[in-house]
N, C-alpha and C positions, 0 to 999 in steps of 0.2 A: 090222689086224683086230681086235684087242681093241676098240678105241675104235669100231669100228660095231657091235659086239655090245651095248657100253654104251649107244650111241645108240639102238639098237633096243628094248632094254630100256626104257629111259626113256620112249621113244615108246609103247611097250606099256602101259606103267602111266599115263600120261597118258590114252590111249583108254580104258582101263579105269575111270579116274577119270571121264571124261566120259561113259561108258556107264552107269554107276551112278546119276549125277546125272539122267540121262534118264529113268532108272527112276522115281526119284523125282518126277519133273515129271510122269509119266504116271499114278503113282499118285493124285498131288495132282489132276490133270484128272479123272480115273475119279471120286473123290470129289466134287469139283465138279458133275460131270454127274449123278451119283445124286441129289445135293441138288435140283439143278434139275430133275429128272425129279419128285421128290416133291412140290416146290412147283407144278409144272405139275400134278399130279394134284388137288392140294388146290384149285388156281384153276380146274381142269375140274369138279369136282364144285359149286363154288359158284356157277360160271357155269349148270350145270344146274339148281341150285335157284332160280338168278334167272329162268332162261327159263320154268321151271314156273310161277313167281310171276306172270310177266309174263302167261304163257296164261292164267293164273287171273283175274288183273285183267281181261282183255279178255273173258273168257267171260261174265262176269254181274256183278251187283252184291253178292252175297254176300261176294266176297273184298274187295272194296271196303269195305263194311260192317264187316267183321272188322278191316280195317285202322284204320279211322275209331275204331272201339272202342278196339283194343288201342294203337295209337300216341298217339291224340289224346285218347281217354279220352271219347268223345261217346257220348250215349245216345240214344235214341228218346223222342219225347213221350209222357209217362204213364208211363214206367220209373223206378223208383228205383236208385240207384247206392250200392252198399254196399263200403266198403274195409275188408278184413279185414287187421289189422296183428298180426304176431305180437309179443308182449313181447320177446324176445330181438332183435328187428329195429330196435327203437327205442333212442334214446340213454338213458342212465340217466336223466336229467332226466325226460323224456318218459314213461319207465317208471314213475319215481315218481309223475309226476302222474295217469297212469292208474290205479295202484292206490290212490291217494287218492280219485279219483273213485269207483271201484268199490266202497271201503268206505263213502263218503257214500250211495252209491245204495242199498247193502245196508241200512244203518241207517235210511234214510228210508222203503225197502220194510216193514221189519220194524216200525217206529213206527207206520205206517200199518195195519198187519196184513195187508199184503198177498202177505209172502213173496217169492218169484221172480216174482210176476205184478205188476208195477207197470203201472199203467194210463196214465201220462202219462210217454212217455220224454223224457230230458233229454239234451240233448247234451254229450258229453264236452268238457274244454276243448281247446283249439287249441294244439298245441306253439309254444312260443315260437321266434320266426323269428331265425336267426343275421343280424345286421346288420353 
């Protein structure tokens, strides 16, 4: 009788261990399901944005022109393109060259008595290309 009780207690302990392991597996699966749901929500939002963009591209030339301007840098005939670059966006060597250029421009304008109204614009130096 005593051996039967010991065997039953051992079986009960083994079953409890198995149950707690399964609880851990269930919790892990729930975390994975929630992560997948979050990813699905993000992908659904991306798909909605792409669907809207496709519909916009199909509806007229304005969206096509906007993409050509933003992604390809195209401009219409007769337009002038201006690229505004903040000095903090430049690498240190290009920023130094731009400051030197500005200083020369200011000195040239003052020497001609023009102040801030130079009549002939001068192109700034192009940054050195890394090769």
